[in-house]
Every structure is written in structure tokens, then in C-alpha cells.
N, C-alpha and C positions, 0 to 999 in steps of 0.2 A: 275070690277072697272078699269078704265084706270090708267096707271102708273102715279105716281106723277111727275109733271114737276119741275125740280130743276133749280133755277136761282140764280146766284151768283153775288153779288154786292160788290164793294170795294170803300172805301174812301182812297185808297192807293196812296201815292205819294212818289216819291223819288227813283224809280227803275232806274237803269242805262239807260240813254237815248238810245232808239233803233232807233231814227231818228233825223234829224236835223230840226225839225219842229218848230223852233222858230217863235212865232206869226203866226202859220200856218193857223189859222182860217181866216186871211185876204185874203187867197188865194181861198176861196170858198164862193160863194154867197148863203147864206141860204135862201134868198128870192125866189130862184128858186124852193124851195120845198113848196108846199101848205100844211099847217097843216091839219092833219087828225085824227079822233077819232080811226081809225084803224092803226096799225103800218105798215108803208110802207117805206122800205129802198130804197135809191138811191145811186148810185156810187158817191164817193167824194174823194178828196185828192188822195193819191196813195195807192190803195189797201184797202180802207176803204169804209164803207157805212153809209149814214146819213139819219135821219128822223126827222120830227117835229110832235110830238104827242100832241094832244089837251087834256086838263084836266080841271076840274072845277076850277075856281078861288077860290071859297069858298065852301069847302066840307060840311061846317056846315049849309049852307043855300041852300036848294034844289030849292028854288024859284029864286035864282040868276042865270041868264043865262050866265054870263060872263065866259070866258075861258082863259086859258093861252096856249102857245105853248112851249113844252119842246124840246130843241135841243138835239138829241141823236146821238151817233156815235158808229159804231161797227167795230171791227177787226175780220173777220171770223176765225173760228177754222181751225186747220191744216188738219182736216178731214171733209167730208160732214156731214150734220145734221143727215142723216140716217145711219151713221156708228155706229157700236156697241159701239165704244169707245167715241162717242160724249157725253160730260158731261154737256152741257147747257151753259148758259150765265154767264159771270162774269162782273158785272157792276163796274165802278170805279168812285171815287169822290176824288178830291184833297185836301179836308179839307178847311181851311180858317178861318171862313166861308167866302164864296164869291169867291172861286176859280173855274176855268172853268174845268169841267171834260173832255170836248172836247179837250182842249189844252193838258191836261195831257195824254190822251190816245194816241194822236198823237206822243208825246214824248216817252212814256213808255209802250205802250200796248204790244209790242212784248216781251219786257223783262219780264213783269209780266206773260204773257202767258207761257213763258219758265219755270218760277218757278213753276207754278201750274200743267202743263201738266206732265203726266206719259205716255210716248210714248207707243202706243199699248193698253193702259188701260184707260187713261183719257185724253180727249182733250177738252179744253174750248174755246168758242168764247168770246172775250173781248168787253164789252159795257160800254160806259160812257155817261154822260149827264151834261148839264149846269143846275144847280138847278133853280127853278123859280126865276125870277127877275135878273138873272145873265148871263153874257156872251151873247150867241146867242139865249137864250130863250127869249120869249117876253110875256108881256111887260117887259122892263128892268128897274131896279132901278137905276136911274141916276138923281141926283139933279142938275147936270151941263150939261144938254143936249146941244150940240153945243157950249159949252163954257169950253173947257178943261183948257184954261188959267185961268178962274175964279177959278176952283178947285185948280190948281197949286198955284195960288196966296194965297188962304186960307191956304194951307199946308205950304207955305213959311212963312206966317205970324205967324203961330203957332210955326214953327221951331225957328223963331227969338225971341220968348219969353224965350227960354232956358228951363232948367230942371224944372219939376214940384216939385222937392224937394225944390225949392225956393218959399216961400209963395207968393211973389209978382207976380209970373207968373200965378198962378192958377185963380184968378178972371178974368183976361183977356181971358184966354183960355176957361173958362166956357162961357163967353159972346160970344166968337167966335163960339163955338159949338151951342149955342142957335140960333145964326144967320143962321148957316148952316141948322139947323132943320127947321127954317122958310122957307128957300129956298126949302128944300126937300118937305115940305107940299105944297108949291105953285106948284112945278113941278108935283107932284103926282095928285093933284086936276085938273090941266089943261089937263092931258092926253097927254102931249107932248111926252111921251115915249111909246105911244100906248095903254095906259089905266092905271088904278090904280093897284098897286102891293104892295106897301110898308107896308100895314097893313096885308098882306097875305103871308109873307115870312118866318114865324116861322118854326122851325124844325118839329112840328107835321104835317104841310102841306106837307113838303118835304117827310116825312116818308110815308104819304098817297099817294104821287105821286109815290113812289117806288112800292107800291101795284098796282097802275094803270099800271106801266110799266111791272111789273111781269105778271100781267094778260094779257096784250097786247102781250108780247113775247110768252106766252103760246097760246094765240089765233092765232097768226101768224103761229106758228109752226103747230098747228092743221089744220089751213087753207091750209098751204103748203102741208101737208100730205093728204089733201082731207077729213079731218074729222072736219066738222063744229062743234064747241063746244058750242051749244046753251045753254046747261045747265050752263056753266060757265058764259055766258052773262046774264042769268036770275039771277044768284046769285049776280052779280055785281050791277044790277039794284035794287035788293031788299034791298041792304045795302050800299048806296053810301057813308056814313060816316064811315063805319067800315067794318069788315070782318065776313062773315057767313061761318064758317068752322066746322059746327057741326058734319060732318062725316069725316073730315080730307082730303077730296078729293079735294084739291085746290093746285094751284102752290105754291111752297115754295121757299123762298129766301135764297141764300147763299151769304155771305157778308164778305168782308175784309175792315175794316175801319181804317184809320190812322188819328191821331190827331183829328180835329173837326169831321172827319168821324167816330170816335168812339162815339161821341155824337149822330150823326145821327143813327148809328147802335144800340146804347143803347135805344134811343127813339123807333126805329122800333121794337126791340125785346120786349120791355116793353108794347107797345101799341098793337102789333099784334103778340103775341108769337106763335100762330098757323100757322104763315106764315114763320117761321124760319126753314131753312134747315141746313145751316152751317153759323156761324157768328164768325169772327175773328176780334179782335179790337187791334190795335197796336199803341202805343203812347197815352195812355188812359187818357181822361179828367174825372175828378170827376163830374159826371152829376148833383149831388145834389148841389155842389158849383156853377156850371155853371148856373143852372136854378133858384136858390133861394138865398135869402139874398143879401148882397152887391155884391157878385159875384166875381169870378176869384181870390179868396184868397189863393187857394191851389196849384196854378200852379208852384210857384217859390221856393218850399222848397228845391230843390237840385241845384238851379242855381249857388249860390256862391260856393258850393262844386265843381261843374264842372269847374267854372272859376279857382279855385285853382288847379285843375288837369291840366289845361293849363300851369300854371306857373311851377308846379312841373315837368311835362313832358318835358317842354322846358329845364329846368336845366339838367335833366337826359339825354336828347338827345344831348345836347352840341351844340357848335357853328356850327358844320358841318350841323346839321339838323334844328336848331332853331336859327334864326338870333339874337334873343334877349338874348341868352345865352352868357356868358363870361367865359373864361377858369379860371380866377382868382377871379370870383365873382358869388356866388350862389344866390344872392338876386334879382332874376328876378322880383318877385312880388313887392318888396320894390321900386326898380327903376321905375317900371311901375307906381305905385301909386304916387311917387314923381313927375313924369312927368305930371300926371293928375292934381295934385295940381298946378303945374306951368301953365298948360293950363287954369285953373280957373282964374288965374290972368292975363295971357297973351295968349289969343287964337291965333292960327296961321292964318295969312292972306295968301291967295293963289289965283291963277287964273287957271281955267281949260284950257285944250287944245283948247276949243272953245271960250275962252275969258271970261267965266262966273266968277264973283267974288265969292269967297268962304271964309267963316270963319270957322275954325275947332275948335270945343270946346271939352272939356273933355267928355261931354255927347255923342258926335259923336263917340268918341273912345270906350266908353262903349257899345253903341248900336252895333257897328261893331264887338266887341268881342262876345257879346251875339249871334249875327247872325253866327259867326264862331262856337259857341257852338252847333248850330243846326246841323252842318255837320263837325265835327272835322277832319275827314279823308281828306276831300277836302279843308279845310279852315285854319287849324292851321298854317301850314308852311307859306302860303301866308300872313296871318294876321300878324304873327310875323315879316316877312320881311318888310311889309308895315309900321308897327309901328317903327321898328328899323330905317328904312330910315327916317321917320319923326323926330325921336329923333335926327338924325344926320343932319337935315336941308332939307331933300328932301321929300316933302309931296305929290308928284305926285300920288303915289299908293293909298294913303288915299283918295285923291280927286276923283280918278277913282271909288273907291268903294262907296263913298258917292253919286255920280251921278247915280250909278246903283241901290242904295237902299234908301237913305234918301232924296235926293234932287230931286224934279221934274225937268225933262229936258224940259225947256220951248220951245226948238226948235221943240218938238213933240206936242205942244199945238194945232196946227191947224189940222183940220180933213183932212186926205189925202185919197182920193178915197173911202170914206165911211168906212174905216177900223175900226173895233170895238176897243174900248179901252181895253187894257190888264189888267187894274186894276182900279176898281171903289170902293173907300173906303166905300162909303155909302151903297153899296150893302151888305157888311158884317154887317154893323150896322142894316140893316133891319132884319137880322137873329138873331144876338145875343141880340139885345135890346128887340125883341119880346119874346125871350125865357126866359130872366132873369126877376127878379122882377122889378117893375116900380120904378126907382130911379130918375125920372124927378122932377125938382122943388126943389131938396134938397138945403139947405143953404150952404154957403161957409164952415161953421164949419164942416159939415158932410164930405165934400170932403177933407178937411185937415186931418180929422181923418182917412179917407180911404187911403190917401197917406201915413200916418204914419204906418198904419197896413201893407201895402205892403212893405214899406221900412224896417220894422222890420223883414219881411220874407226874403227879399233879399236886402241887403244894396247896392249891385252893380246895380240892375236892377229894384227894386221895384217901384221907382218913375216913371220910364218910362212906366211900365206896366199899370199904371193908365189910360193911353191913350186909352186902349182897351174899357173901360166902359165910357169914357168921352162923347162920342157921345150920349149915352143914357140919358144924362142930360136933353135933350130936346125931344128925339125921341118918347118915349111912350106918351108924352103929345099930340103929333100930330097924332100918329098912334097907336091906340089901336089894339092889335093883335086879329085876329078873332078866334084863337085856341091856348089855353095854356095847356101845360102838365107839371106837376110838380112831376111826379112819381106816385107811387113808381117805381124805376128803378130796376125791378126784373122780373123773368120769372118762370113759374112752371117747375118742373123737366122734363127733357127729358126722353123718353123711352130708354131702354138699346139698345146697337147697334144691338142686334139680333132681336129686335122687330120692327114692323112698327110704324111710327110716330103716336102719340096720338093726337086726335082732341084738338085744343087749346093749345098744348104743342110744344116746339121746337123739331125738329127731332133729334138734337144732342145738347150736352152741348155747351156753349159759350167758346171760346178760347181767352184769353187776353194775350197780348205780350208787353214787355217793355224792353228797355235798362236798364242797372244797374243805370246809371245816365243820366237823360234827363233834359234839361234846362227849359222846360215849361209843360211837362206832366210826372210828377215823378212816380217812381215805386210805391210809396205809394198810388197813385190814382188807379193804376191797381189792387193792392191788395184790396183796398176798394170796387171797383166795382165788382171784381170777387166774393167777399164774399156775394154779394147781389143776385147772380144768382146761384141757386143750381146746384152743380156738375161741375161748370166751372173750367177750367184749366188755369194755368199761365205759360207762357214760357218767360224766362229771358235771354236776350243776354248780355253777359259780355262785354259791350261796352259803349261808350260815344256818346251822341248826341240825336237829336229829332227823334224818331222812329227808327226801326231797319234797314230799307232798306237804303243802302248807308253808314251805320254806323256799324251794327252788323252782316253783311252778313257772312254766313258760310254754308257749306254743311249740318251741323246739323240743322240749322235754316230752311233752305229750305226744308229739308226732313220732319220736323215736320209740316210745312205748307201744303205741298203736301199730306202728309198722313192724316191730319185732313180733308181736302176736300174730300179725297177718302173714308175714313172710318167713319169720325165723332167722332173718339176717341180722347180725350184730355189727357194730362199728369196727372198722379195721384199726386196731390199737385202742387209743383213748379218744373219745369224742367229748366235746364240751358244749354246754348250753348256758347262756346268760339267764339269770332269773329275771322275771318281769319287773320286780322292784325289790328294794332292800328294807330292813327293819326301820330305818329312819325316814323313809319316803312317805309323804303324807297320804298318797293313794293306797298305801299298804295298811293303813290303820283302819281296816274295815270291820274288824271283829270287836275291838274294844275290850277293856279289862274285865268288865262285869260279864259280858257275853262269853268271853274266854273262860272265866271261872265256871259259869254254869254249864257250858258245853263239855268241859273236860273234867267235870266233877268225878266221873267214874274211874278215870285213868290217871289224870295228871299228877305227876310226882309220886306215883305209887309203884309203877313197874319200871325197873331200871332199863329194860330193853323193850319198851313199848312206845308207840307214837300215838299222838292224841288227836 
């Protein structure tokens, strides 16, 4: 029996940037690569290789001849494929849903590879992809093709209605979302984006695409070694909608998923347990809540606690490290909320450096704080300084942050040299609306109750979080998903580390990872999901922020990750790692506000379940 091919995939985002590849995809013309059913890499960017892999549009309908082209990118391993220490492929995905894996790998591939590699023992090649309908994969989910200004106008119109905590804003925003849904339906039916895609973007399809990529990587490796794997090809043809692994002799997946990437990983493991080699999920989403009921109700259970940590930490750090602190006044939180109440009555009028008119509301300040909670080490100091400046009459830093995150930059609305858009909101809707229960057509009273439920969980951010599901008010009415999976989210027990993998079972237990306090993927979700997978381990970073990378980094954490990929052994119960430093420690202030803004321009504050 040939050796099992191990392939690792990751939904990991947030590693320290290893390149300055901001919007790097605009520097490569993907149209120069002809899509192929066999994996064929071509040199691209600087030291990377790219491919466009064809896959069925609808795995559930064998008579449907339509295909998609998945944009894939690879950073080669530090050793040749035939080296004894070569450990296979590590695929990456940036979460979102809707983020570009290609962009992520260009920014972070080398850093991630350094974490996983054990020199002389284990060396991985890094691979990522743009999920179907997203980024450079085709067809693309884009309701405003050739009309970026139209999308920006709709976003500005919604922004102008204010917080959804106000009952008067909700009817208008719901109507606006229904209109956008109608536009999406027209765009998809017309084929303006290269074909229909919006009803085929749900996570079960993406999980099956991963199987396709795993098989094709194995096929390519066998082909390059001069060993045509006809048997594997026959297996693929015999079960296009599933996996036939009755003897266990199939390529297995190793996966690191962060944020929404944990949803993708949980779907994959639950649907295809016999294909799991290693699977680590960091920043864990409760998949039951994500896929069923009103949805997204469990994300914010620690958000207000983390906001309080900002105020407490600011006071303890003092004026030297936190601009909001005062030597003679410990009431940082009280002064902050008093200022928000003032903004409710008197918003700030401002003009950006480009001359754009800006009105700064209390909701803007709340949203910017929550975004700072995603990456406290990079953001707390800069956010405190920006707010303190605004309290003193200088709002320039707040305006700068708003234009990087909340407010569309209309100067970018025109298509320049065919460069791809770095953020298409409706692409994320194509995923999360397909995965969740159909909530289209609900009356206003239902939505008011939904707002109240989320606000009860997080008084600070709950009303804004409603926006995640708002697009689904019309989406499922127009796009019935071709493939729905509601669980159970579980796997059969893995074999012991001394035994070979069992057919239909993971090769190793799953490893779940979480910060102690996370603003949108709480530790409680990691515990709940780990309990559903027999033998799973849980690794906790004593840190603040969304996902551990960039927040809870430590030699302890990195060793656990590398060891898990090497041996498949998980901690017994819960293991803990102290972070190297915290958000108010001077040695952690390495990125700086401006660098943070530039590096995160493509993702920061745009994807609810992405890490940056």
C-alpha cells in the first residue's frame, strides 16, 4: 500500500506579515492561466506559484456540466518534495467569509511556514486559494459588476441611517437589503460575472472543493514522481459527491482554520472524517449557532468584558502608555461613555484630507473600538490616542480610521487597469446566508426581537452585529442553496498515535485553540465544539483579541502547534500558554498605528469572522 499523502489546509489569518504584498493580486494577470482539471502550477508574484483548478459547480447534480475555476497559490517548501523531511502542503484560508486566501498567503505565507516547520524534521509547502465565488476564482459573486460606485452608494446610504438600535432605522435598512438582493439576482441570472455562482457558495461546496484540491495535489505529486495514480482517479469518479475511503488509502487533510476557517474545518471534518489528517481550529465559531436558528447569537458573549479590559488596562497603564488615562482620574470608562452620549446629541463634523465630508457618530466610535478589540496589541494604544485627540477637538485620526474601515473611498470607485476589488460584501453573504436557516421574508417584529436579543448579549456591539445577518433578509428568497449541511458537527474517534489511521476516522484528534477573551469567537464556543469531537484537545492562550496569532503569540503556543502537526497528539484536557506580552507592554508596540492601517487595509473591519 502506498504511503498516505498528508495535506494541510489553514483558515489562518493574522500572522506577522512576511511581505509588503498589499493588494498584490493586482500585479498578476490570472487570465494568463488556462483552468485545468489537473493541477498545473505557474510561476507568479515573487517566489510563488499559481494555478486555476476546475471543479464542478454543483457536486449534487452529476448531469450539470458547469464548472468553476479555483484560484490557487503555493509557496514552495524550504526543501525539495523528495526530501525526507518534506511534510506536504499546508493550505490557508483567511476566514471572512469572503476573504481571499491568495492575498493572505502573499502577506503571511512565510511567517506561517516558519511556525510549522521543524528544521531537518518537518518542512511544509504553503498553499492557499480563493474560495468559489471570491477573489480571483471564477465566476465571481459580484452584484455590482463594473459599478463600484453603486455599491459604495448603497453602503453610504445604510451608514446614514444610523444604529440599528434605533427602531426607525430598521425598516429602511431592511428595504435597502431587499433591493440589493434583487440586484444580486439580476446579476447572477445575467451571467455578467462569467456564470451563475450565488446559489452554489455554501460551505458544504467549499469543503468538497477542499477534497478536490487534496486529491489533485496528491495526483500532481504522484505524476511528478512518475507514478500515475489511476486508482485514485477511479475512486474520484466513482463518488463525485462524497468520499470512498473504505480501506483508508486516500489523501488526508491537515488543516489550520481561524475564525470562519473554523466553520469550514468543522464542516470538512464532520462531512469527510476519513479525510482528516491534522485539524486545528483557532478562534472557534459555534457551528450549530452559525448554521441553525436565527443565527450568530453566541458570538458576542465576551465582547463587553473585553471592552472593559480596554478601559481597566488603560487606567493601569497610565497616561504614558494610554492617552485616555489621567493621573488624577481613574474613571476612563465613565468619561468615554459620557462622550458617546454627547456624540448622540452632537455628532462631530469633519472633512477628510481629500475633502470628503464626514459626520462622526457614537456608533462609529463603538465600531472602531470593537475593531481594536480584534487586535489589542496592535490597536489599543492608537485607538486611545485617536479618541483622546477627538475629545480634545482634533478628529483627524478618527477620520483616517473611518476611511480605512467604515466609509467607502469613492476615489477608488472606478475600475483601474482591471484590478480586482479587494472587498465584495455580497460574496460573504453568498456563503453565510446559504449556510444558515432561511430567514428571508421575516416581518419587522422578528427583526426587532433579533436586535434586542443581540443587544442583551452585548450592549456595546449587539445592535451592529445584526448587520451580519441582514443581507439574508432577501438572499435565500432569491438563491436557494444547492447543498445544505446542518450537522451533526462531530467526528468518530481517531486511532491512537501509535496506530495507522482507521478508514472513515480522523488520523488524529482535533485541536481547538482560543484566546481567553475573544470579541467575536468566545472561549465558550471552543469548549462547546471540542466537546462534540471525541478526544479533541483545547489550547488556551492567556491573551485578548480575535484568534491567537498576533495576540497570543508565544514559544509555548508555537511549540504546541508544531508538535501537533508533527505527532498528532493533543493536550489532555485544556492546556494554557501565557502570551509573550500584552497590549499595554511597550515591547508589543512594534507595528504602530499607521503600519497597522496599511497592512490591514484589505481586511480590517470588513469581515466579521476574519483575522487580519
